[in-house]
TIDRENFI-112100 format. One record per residue (C-alpha): x, y, z; residue number from 0. Coordinates in steps of 0.1 Angstrom, whole numbers, plus 5000, padded with zeros to 4 digits. Layout:
<vexses>
VEXSE,X,Y,Z,NUM
...
</vexses>
This chain:
<vexses>
VEXSE,5022,5133,5052,0
VEXSE,5030,5098,5066,1
VEXSE,5000,5082,5082,2
VEXSE,4997,5087,5120,3
VEXSE,4998,5058,5144,4
VEXSE,4961,5057,5147,5
VEXSE,4956,5056,5109,6
VEXSE,4981,5028,5106,7
VEXSE,4963,5008,5133,8
VEXSE,4930,5012,5115,9
VEXSE,4946,5000,5083,10
VEXSE,4962,4970,5099,11
VEXSE,4930,4962,5118,12
VEXSE,4909,4963,5086,13
VEXSE,4934,4945,5062,14
VEXSE,4956,4925,5086,15
VEXSE,4948,4900,5113,16
VEXSE,4949,4926,5141,17
VEXSE,4959,4962,5146,18
VEXSE,4994,4950,5159,19
VEXSE,4999,4927,5129,20
VEXSE,5022,4950,5109,21
VEXSE,5040,4922,5091,22
VEXSE,5012,4907,5071,23
VEXSE,5014,4912,5033,24
VEXSE,4978,4925,5032,25
VEXSE,4986,4952,5059,26
VEXSE,5017,4963,5042,27
VEXSE,5000,4965,5008,28
VEXSE,4973,4986,5023,29
VEXSE,4998,5009,5039,30
VEXSE,5018,5013,5007,31
VEXSE,4985,5020,4988,32
VEXSE,4976,5048,5012,33
VEXSE,5011,5063,5009,34
VEXSE,5010,5060,4971,35
VEXSE,4976,5079,4970,36
VEXSE,4990,5107,4992,37
VEXSE,5022,5110,4971,38
VEXSE,5002,5110,4938,39
VEXSE,4980,5138,4951,40
VEXSE,5012,5158,4961,41
VEXSE,5027,5153,4926,42
VEXSE,4996,5166,4909,43
VEXSE,5002,5199,4926,44
VEXSE,5040,5198,4924,45
VEXSE,5049,5184,4891,46
VEXSE,5086,5192,4893,47
VEXSE,5092,5174,4926,48
VEXSE,5115,5147,4913,49
VEXSE,5125,5133,4947,50
VEXSE,5089,5126,4955,51
VEXSE,5084,5111,4921,52
VEXSE,5113,5087,4927,53
VEXSE,5099,5077,4961,54
VEXSE,5065,5071,4945,55
VEXSE,5081,5048,4919,56
VEXSE,5100,5029,4946,57
VEXSE,5068,5024,4966,58
VEXSE,5049,5012,4936,59
VEXSE,5076,4986,4930,60
VEXSE,5076,4974,4966,61
VEXSE,5038,4971,4965,62
VEXSE,5040,4952,4932,63
VEXSE,5066,4927,4946,64
VEXSE,5044,4921,4976,65
VEXSE,5014,4915,4954,66
VEXSE,5034,4891,4933,67
VEXSE,5045,4872,4964,68
VEXSE,5009,4870,4976,69
VEXSE,4997,4858,4942,70
VEXSE,5022,4830,4943,71
VEXSE,5016,4821,4979,72
VEXSE,4977,4824,4982,73
VEXSE,4957,4834,4952,74
VEXSE,4925,4838,4973,75
VEXSE,4941,4864,4996,76
VEXSE,4955,4882,4966,77
VEXSE,4921,4885,4949,78
VEXSE,4905,4897,4982,79
VEXSE,4931,4925,4987,80
VEXSE,4929,4936,4951,81
VEXSE,4891,4938,4954,82
VEXSE,4892,4957,4988,83
VEXSE,4918,4983,4977,84
VEXSE,4904,4986,4941,85
VEXSE,4938,4977,4925,86
VEXSE,4942,4962,4891,87
VEXSE,4972,4948,4873,88
</vexses>
């Protein structure tokens, strides 16, 4: 299920500048990561759900491009978000 409004505000408050700051790269990466985790859990139960698999691949690509942007723009912020979310390349 897509995160509720309260869940998104918590994510943006923790990883963005404020709970209303939905445009920061860190906030969007955190949101994509939570959605990716949810879709991965769904696909473990429903292995033949190819539409969800396609959505998951698209989300991973979007997150990767945001991470690449952040790495070029500010390597310190990139390293912080990678450490906070437990991501690796």
